[in-house]
C-alpha positions, 0 to 999 in steps of 0.5 A: 204124392203132394210135396210137403215144404220144409215150412210146412213141416215145421209148422205141422211140427209146431202144433205138438204138444210135444215139441212146444218148447222146441226153436226153429232150428230143431223144429227143422231138424226134426222136420227134415227126418219127417218122411212123408207117406201117401196112405191108401183109405182102409189102411191100419196106421197103428194097431192097439196093444203092438208096439209103437215105433213112430210118430205120426202128423196128419197132412191131409185126409182123415183116420179115426182112432178106437180102443176095442173098436169103440170109436174115440175120434177123429184125427185130420189135418195137423193131428197126430198120434204116436208121440209116446211111442218117440219116448218110450216105444211101448205098446199102442192105445188104440187103433188109427185106420184111414178113412180117406186116403191120406197124406202123413208124416212119419217120424221113426223113434230110431231116427228121433233117439240119433237125434236126441242122443247126437244131434241136437240133445236140446230137443230132449230137454225141452221134452221135459220140460214140456212133460214135467209142466203137464204132469204138474198140472195134472198134479194140481187139478187131481189136488183141487178136485178132491 
C-alpha cells in the first residue's frame, strides 16, 4: 500500500466542506486519526440503509454511489462520503462500491467523537458554524424560489 504522508492527508481533509473552517493544527489532528486502507475492486464501502460509523476520503481509485440500485455518481480522488455519519451515526443514504482498486482514508466516528469531546473541541464548533452557514444558504434559496 502506498504511504499517504501527513501533508497529503491534511490537503485531502482541507477539501472536505465540513472541515473548511478548521485550522492547520486541527486538520493535522484529524489527519493523524485517519487510517489509510487499500480496497479491492468490487468491495462495498457503504451500504444504503445501514448505520454509518465512518467517514471516507478517496486518495486513489474510483467508486460508484447508488440509491436503490440507480447510479448517482462516480466518486474519485479528493471526493468523500459518510460525513453525516460523523455527526449522527444515522443510516447510509447510498451504497458505495469500489469500481477500481482504491486507496482511501478512513476516520471512525468513535475517534472523531473523542477528538471533538476531549482533544480539540474547537473542531466541533467550527463544523457547527459551517453547517449553520449552509442551512442559511438553503433557507435563502428556498425563500427566493418561493
